[in-house]
OpenMM code with the backbone's topology and positions (N, CA, C; nanometers):
from openmm import Vec3, app, unit

residues = "MET THR ARG THR LEU VAL GLY THR ILE SER ASP ILE ASP ARG LYS GLY SER ARG THR PHE MET VAL ASN ASP THR GLN ILE ALA LEU PHE ARG LEU SER ASN ASP ASP ILE LEU ALA VAL GLU ASN LYS CYS PRO HIS LYS GLY GLY ALA LEU SER GLU GLY MET VAL CYS GLY SER LYS ILE HIS CYS PRO LEU HIS ASP TRP ARG ILE ASP LEU HIS SER GLY ALA VAL GLN GLU PRO ASP HIS GLY CYS VAL PRO THR TYR VAL VAL ASP VAL ASP PRO ASP SER GLY SER ILE TYR VAL THR ILE".split()
positions = [
    Vec3(1.3596, -1.0357, 0.6839),
    Vec3(1.2755, -0.9966, 0.5367),
    Vec3(1.1707, -0.9875, 0.4742),
    Vec3(1.1191, -0.8649, 0.4508),
    Vec3(0.9791, -0.8639, 0.4801),
    Vec3(0.9230, -0.8252, 0.2830),
    Vec3(0.8511, -0.9084, 0.3228),
    Vec3(0.7612, -0.8517, 0.0988),
    Vec3(0.6812, -0.7560, 0.1140),
    Vec3(0.6410, -0.6511, -0.0016),
    Vec3(0.5991, -0.5853, 0.0437),
    Vec3(0.5544, -0.4949, -0.0462),
    Vec3(0.3603, -0.5831, -0.0498),
    Vec3(0.3172, -0.4801, -0.1905),
    Vec3(0.3651, -0.3498, -0.2606),
    Vec3(0.4095, -0.2755, -0.3285),
    Vec3(0.4516, -0.2021, -0.4142),
    Vec3(0.3636, -0.0501, -0.4671),
    Vec3(0.2995, -0.1718, -0.6018),
    Vec3(0.1771, -0.1130, -0.6770),
    Vec3(0.1994, -0.1817, -0.7599),
    Vec3(0.1500, -0.2162, -0.9098),
    Vec3(0.1839, -0.3411, -0.9825),
    Vec3(0.1549, -0.1897, -1.1570),
    Vec3(0.2146, -0.3082, -1.2095),
    Vec3(0.3035, -0.3121, -1.3422),
    Vec3(0.2779, -0.1729, -1.4616),
    Vec3(0.1377, -0.1356, -1.4567),
    Vec3(0.0703, -0.0313, -1.5066),
    Vec3(0.1004, 0.0805, -1.4309),
    Vec3(0.1534, 0.1135, -1.3451),
    Vec3(0.1229, 0.2451, -1.1916),
    Vec3(0.2677, 0.3002, -1.2728),
    Vec3(0.4002, 0.2092, -1.4302),
    Vec3(0.5101, 0.2384, -1.3923),
    Vec3(0.5813, 0.2939, -1.5914),
    Vec3(0.5590, 0.3504, -1.6107),
    Vec3(0.5705, 0.3780, -1.8211),
    Vec3(0.6950, 0.3098, -1.8216),
    Vec3(0.6785, 0.2161, -1.9090),
    Vec3(0.8010, 0.1874, -1.9950),
    Vec3(0.9140, 0.2915, -1.9902),
    Vec3(1.0715, 0.2706, -1.9492),
    Vec3(1.1518, 0.3472, -1.9874),
    Vec3(1.1162, 0.3484, -1.7871),
    Vec3(1.0084, 0.4083, -1.7480),
    Vec3(1.0249, 0.4818, -1.6319),
    Vec3(1.0452, 0.4732, -1.4706),
    Vec3(0.9794, 0.5039, -1.3970),
    Vec3(1.0400, 0.4726, -1.3094),
    Vec3(0.9046, 0.5252, -1.1867),
    Vec3(0.9207, 0.4861, -1.0233),
    Vec3(0.8641, 0.5338, -0.9444),
    Vec3(0.9357, 0.4942, -0.7879),
    Vec3(0.9093, 0.5414, -0.7138),
    Vec3(0.9990, 0.6374, -0.6001),
    Vec3(0.8800, 0.5725, -0.4453),
    Vec3(0.9383, 0.4094, -0.2895),
    Vec3(0.8161, 0.4678, -0.2173),
    Vec3(0.9352, 0.4219, -0.1418),
    Vec3(0.9463, 0.5017, 0.0055),
    Vec3(1.0421, 0.5256, 0.0622),
    Vec3(1.0067, 0.3555, 0.2102),
    Vec3(1.1289, 0.2885, 0.2657),
    Vec3(1.1148, 0.1820, 0.3896),
    Vec3(1.1634, 0.2835, 0.4484),
    Vec3(1.1421, 0.3218, 0.5784),
    Vec3(1.2136, 0.3151, 0.7263),
    Vec3(1.2962, 0.4988, 0.6283),
    Vec3(1.4659, 0.4582, 0.6317),
    Vec3(1.4687, 0.6613, 0.5668),
    Vec3(1.5244, 0.5379, 0.4940),
    Vec3(1.5186, 0.5400, 0.4429),
    Vec3(1.5667, 0.4602, 0.2472),
    Vec3(1.4680, 0.5155, 0.1775),
    Vec3(1.4982, 0.5745, 0.0797),
    Vec3(1.4628, 0.5846, -0.0750),
    Vec3(1.4508, 0.4825, -0.1017),
    Vec3(1.3723, 0.3914, -0.2132),
    Vec3(1.3918, 0.3117, -0.3187),
    Vec3(1.3202, 0.3142, -0.3937),
    Vec3(1.3545, 0.3294, -0.5481),
    Vec3(1.3475, 0.3236, -0.6470),
    Vec3(1.2631, 0.2053, -0.7507),
    Vec3(1.1789, 0.2263, -0.8234),
    Vec3(1.1459, 0.0780, -0.9518),
    Vec3(1.1655, 0.0994, -1.0524),
    Vec3(1.2456, 0.0612, -1.1029),
    Vec3(1.2193, 0.0954, -1.2647),
    Vec3(1.1552, 0.0055, -1.3463),
    Vec3(1.0993, 0.0081, -1.4880),
    Vec3(1.0081, -0.0592, -1.5624),
    Vec3(1.0937, -0.0174, -1.7195),
    Vec3(1.1524, -0.1728, -1.7324),
    Vec3(1.2202, -0.2160, -1.8410),
    Vec3(1.1811, -0.2364, -1.9363),
    Vec3(1.2084, -0.1861, -2.0714),
    Vec3(1.1192, -0.1741, -2.2225),
    Vec3(1.0838, -0.3301, -2.2625),
    Vec3(1.1615, -0.4042, -2.2068),
    Vec3(1.1415, -0.5141, -2.1624),
    Vec3(1.0439, -0.6188, -2.1050),
    Vec3(0.9199, -0.5050, -2.0069),
    Vec3(0.8452, -0.5124, -1.9236),
    Vec3(0.9396, -0.5955, -1.7633),
    Vec3(1.1044, -0.6112, -1.7385),
    Vec3(1.1169, -0.6247, -1.5938),
    Vec3(1.1088, -0.5173, -1.4602),
    Vec3(1.0972, -0.5698, -1.3514),
    Vec3(1.1041, -0.4568, -1.2981),
    Vec3(1.2110, -0.4435, -1.1961),
    Vec3(1.3092, -0.3875, -1.1482),
    Vec3(1.3481, -0.3470, -1.0739),
    Vec3(1.3951, -0.2426, -1.0104),
    Vec3(1.4507, -0.2571, -0.8612),
    Vec3(1.4410, -0.1900, -0.7296),
    Vec3(1.5690, -0.1644, -0.7060),
    Vec3(1.6357, -0.0607, -0.7060),
    Vec3(1.7921, -0.0296, -0.6402),
    Vec3(1.7067, 0.1340, -0.5028),
    Vec3(1.7777, 0.1315, -0.4410),
    Vec3(1.8366, 0.2625, -0.3505),
    Vec3(1.8053, 0.4174, -0.4222),
    Vec3(1.7195, 0.4558, -0.3985),
    Vec3(1.7738, 0.5430, -0.4974),
    Vec3(1.8454, 0.7180, -0.4882),
    Vec3(1.9917, 0.6501, -0.4202),
    Vec3(2.0553, 0.7237, -0.4168),
    Vec3(2.2007, 0.6931, -0.5648),
    Vec3(2.2343, 0.7862, -0.6207),
    Vec3(2.4263, 0.7510, -0.6815),
    Vec3(2.5200, 0.7805, -0.5565),
    Vec3(2.5572, 0.6590, -0.5664),
    Vec3(2.7167, 0.6403, -0.4822),
    Vec3(2.8012, 0.7201, -0.5048),
    Vec3(2.7617, 0.8052, -0.6462),
    Vec3(2.9097, 0.9283, -0.6596),
    Vec3(2.9057, 1.0408, -0.5525),
    Vec3(2.7841, 1.1076, -0.6082),
    Vec3(2.6717, 1.2352, -0.5090),
    Vec3(2.5902, 1.2126, -0.4634),
    Vec3(2.5073, 1.1086, -0.3991),
    Vec3(2.3470, 1.0895, -0.4431),
    Vec3(2.2647, 1.1657, -0.5011),
    Vec3(2.3003, 1.1772, -0.5746),
    Vec3(2.1929, 1.2053, -0.7372),
    Vec3(2.0615, 1.1211, -0.7324),
    Vec3(1.9428, 1.1255, -0.7069),
    Vec3(1.7724, 1.0808, -0.7363),
    Vec3(1.8344, 1.0172, -0.8546),
    Vec3(1.8364, 0.8475, -0.8591),
    Vec3(1.8985, 0.7501, -0.9444),
    Vec3(1.7244, 0.7610, -1.0017),
    Vec3(1.5580, 0.7988, -0.9852),
    Vec3(1.5135, 0.7890, -1.0109),
    Vec3(1.4457, 0.9408, -1.1484),
    Vec3(1.5427, 0.9829, -1.1084),
    Vec3(1.5257, 1.1101, -1.1878),
    Vec3(1.6638, 1.0681, -1.3214),
    Vec3(1.6489, 1.0053, -1.3459),
    Vec3(1.8107, 0.9543, -1.4438),
    Vec3(1.6831, 0.8697, -1.5734),
    Vec3(1.7642, 0.8120, -1.7384),
    Vec3(1.7345, 0.7479, -1.7938),
    Vec3(1.7730, 0.6006, -1.8218),
    Vec3(1.7254, 0.5736, -1.8603),
    Vec3(1.7047, 0.3780, -1.8336),
    Vec3(1.7686, 0.3679, -1.9537),
    Vec3(1.8457, 0.2977, -2.0013),
    Vec3(1.8736, 0.2814, -2.1301),
    Vec3(1.9379, 0.1492, -2.1372),
    Vec3(1.8591, -0.0113, -2.1652),
    Vec3(1.8358, -0.0859, -2.1266),
    Vec3(1.8221, -0.1365, -1.9978),
    Vec3(1.9634, -0.2468, -1.9026),
    Vec3(1.9195, -0.2296, -1.7742),
    Vec3(2.0085, -0.1851, -1.7021),
    Vec3(2.0687, -0.0214, -1.8034),
    Vec3(2.1315, 0.0740, -1.7067),
    Vec3(2.0729, 0.2201, -1.7244),
    Vec3(2.0981, 0.2999, -1.5848),
    Vec3(2.0302, 0.3854, -1.5610),
    Vec3(2.1140, 0.4819, -1.5537),
    Vec3(2.1211, 0.5965, -1.6028),
    Vec3(2.2635, 0.7047, -1.5558),
    Vec3(2.2211, 0.7989, -1.4951),
    Vec3(2.2610, 0.8076, -1.4060),
    Vec3(2.2627, 0.9350, -1.2235),
    Vec3(2.1649, 1.0801, -1.3180),
    Vec3(2.1486, 1.1054, -1.3244),
    Vec3(2.0541, 1.2670, -1.3954),
    Vec3(2.2463, 1.4232, -1.3667),
    Vec3(2.3021, 1.3421, -1.1944),
    Vec3(2.3812, 1.4787, -1.1972),
    Vec3(2.5162, 1.4398, -1.2329),
    Vec3(2.5530, 1.3803, -1.2541),
    Vec3(2.6991, 1.3646, -1.3687),
    Vec3(2.7570, 1.2207, -1.4537),
    Vec3(2.6281, 1.1343, -1.4592),
    Vec3(2.5838, 1.0530, -1.5516),
    Vec3(2.6931, 0.9269, -1.5931),
    Vec3(2.6754, 0.8842, -1.4358),
    Vec3(2.7459, 0.8019, -1.4208),
    Vec3(2.6029, 0.6723, -1.3901),
    Vec3(2.7198, 0.5441, -1.4634),
    Vec3(2.5822, 0.4458, -1.5472),
    Vec3(2.5919, 0.3039, -1.4254),
    Vec3(2.4802, 0.2943, -1.4290),
    Vec3(2.4373, 0.1593, -1.2466),
    Vec3(2.3891, 0.0272, -1.3179),
    Vec3(2.4200, -0.0680, -1.3231),
    Vec3(2.2998, -0.1664, -1.3806),
    Vec3(2.2809, -0.2107, -1.2250),
    Vec3(2.1205, -0.1910, -1.3282),
    Vec3(2.0000, -0.2206, -1.2268),
    Vec3(1.9607, -0.3407, -1.1621),
    Vec3(2.0251, -0.4210, -1.2622),
    Vec3(2.0553, -0.5999, -1.2333),
    Vec3(2.1614, -0.6718, -1.0786),
    Vec3(2.3032, -0.5703, -1.1118),
    Vec3(2.3583, -0.5893, -1.0248),
    Vec3(2.4093, -0.5173, -0.8438),
    Vec3(2.3181, -0.3310, -0.8362),
    Vec3(2.3906, -0.1840, -0.8315),
    Vec3(2.5165, -0.1485, -0.9086),
    Vec3(2.6180, -0.2513, -0.9982),
    Vec3(2.7447, -0.1894, -1.0244),
    Vec3(2.7498, -0.0529, -1.0725),
    Vec3(2.8665, -0.0018, -1.0355),
    Vec3(2.8780, 0.1317, -1.1226),
    Vec3(2.9244, 0.0417, -1.2333),
    Vec3(2.9716, 0.1291, -1.3755),
    Vec3(2.9659, 0.1141, -1.4885),
    Vec3(3.1377, 0.1074, -1.4846),
    Vec3(3.2431, 0.0929, -1.5064),
    Vec3(3.3899, 0.1607, -1.4672),
    Vec3(3.3760, 0.2602, -1.6519),
    Vec3(3.4528, 0.3561, -1.5900),
    Vec3(3.5983, 0.4158, -1.5179),
    Vec3(3.5707, 0.4465, -1.3646),
    Vec3(3.4154, 0.4357, -1.3767),
    Vec3(3.3677, 0.4928, -1.1979),
    Vec3(3.3548, 0.3745, -1.1399),
    Vec3(3.3956, 0.3388, -1.0508),
    Vec3(3.2962, 0.2433, -0.8914),
    Vec3(3.1731, 0.2732, -0.7725),
    Vec3(3.2070, 0.1782, -0.7181),
    Vec3(3.1008, 0.1922, -0.6794),
    Vec3(2.9841, 0.1117, -0.6392),
    Vec3(2.8736, 0.0611, -0.6280),
    Vec3(2.8037, -0.0067, -0.6378),
    Vec3(2.6390, 0.0371, -0.5383),
    Vec3(2.5535, 0.0373, -0.5475),
    Vec3(2.3734, 0.0913, -0.4686),
    Vec3(2.3414, -0.0731, -0.4381),
    Vec3(2.2872, -0.0716, -0.3311),
    Vec3(2.2263, -0.1657, -0.3207),
    Vec3(2.1468, -0.2182, -0.4367),
    Vec3(2.0548, -0.3297, -0.4474),
    Vec3(1.9578, -0.3871, -0.5027),
    Vec3(1.8400, -0.4248, -0.3935),
    Vec3(1.6996, -0.4416, -0.4136),
    Vec3(1.6155, -0.4749, -0.3965),
    Vec3(1.5190, -0.6648, -0.4088),
    Vec3(1.5673, -0.7287, -0.3931),
    Vec3(1.4199, -0.8566, -0.5049),
    Vec3(1.2575, -0.8785, -0.5365),
    Vec3(1.2756, -0.8622, -0.6194),
    Vec3(1.1637, -0.7243, -0.6985),
    Vec3(1.0896, -0.8714, -0.7643),
    Vec3(0.9485, -0.9263, -0.7430),
    Vec3(0.8476, -0.9872, -0.7778),
    Vec3(0.6845, -0.9190, -0.8663),
    Vec3(0.6729, -0.9733, -0.9667),
    Vec3(0.5521, -0.9811, -1.0476),
    Vec3(0.4623, -1.0650, -1.0241),
    Vec3(0.3631, -1.0549, -0.9967),
    Vec3(0.2267, -1.1784, -1.0351),
    Vec3(0.1298, -1.1182, -1.0905),
    Vec3(0.1665, -1.2028, -1.2159),
    Vec3(0.1689, -1.2429, -1.3634),
    Vec3(-0.0153, -1.2144, -1.4219),
    Vec3(-0.0892, -1.2383, -1.3048),
    Vec3(-0.2028, -1.2856, -1.3151),
    Vec3(-0.2974, -1.0871, -1.2881),
    Vec3(-0.1774, -1.0206, -1.1811),
    Vec3(-0.2869, -0.9262, -1.1425),
    Vec3(-0.1746, -0.7763, -1.1943),
    Vec3(-0.0637, -0.8291, -1.2278),
    Vec3(0.0645, -0.7275, -1.1631),
    Vec3(0.1047, -0.6395, -1.0899),
    Vec3(0.0365, -0.7219, -1.0379),
    Vec3(0.1087, -0.6986, -0.8324),
    Vec3(0.2750, -0.7429, -0.8425),
    Vec3(0.2915, -0.5641, -0.7872),
    Vec3(0.4956, -0.5408, -0.7377),
    Vec3(0.5256, -0.5785, -0.6254),
    Vec3(0.5772, -0.6472, -0.5621),
    Vec3(0.6059, -0.6914, -0.4366),
    Vec3(0.7780, -0.6377, -0.4018),
    Vec3(0.8568, -0.5811, -0.3458),
    Vec3(0.9203, -0.5432, -0.3192),
    Vec3(0.9751, -0.6080, -0.1238),
    Vec3(1.0978, -0.6821, -0.1549),
    Vec3(1.1655, -0.7712, -0.0399),
    Vec3(1.2699, -0.7083, 0.0047),
    Vec3(1.2914, -0.5959, 0.1360),
    Vec3(1.3027, -0.5461, 0.1958),
    Vec3(1.4262, -0.6355, 0.2948),
] * unit.nanometer
topology = app.Topology()
chain = topology.addChain("A")
for resn in residues:
    res = topology.addResidue(resn, chain)
    for name in ("N", "CA", "C"):
        topology.addAtom(name, app.Element.getBySymbol(name[0]), res)
């Protein structure tokens, strides 16, 4: 596992997102309204929609293609739909606001 610096908390608006690539995988970072930062693969399991383009509601992201709702903590798709998105461990340095993702 590799811990990688990917930016700072000020780079992401509340209820917004940013993306970055690791090898062939695009990862989306989301900043929740409570300032938690969460990371998931930027690909809906349904039709591959870019989750970073969806709407953040609480701790869920709504896929922009077909409105599938995915829990950003677990990666689980909300019923009645099913599936899962890979999630990644995120650490935010409280002093600098630097965001680290473990891949």
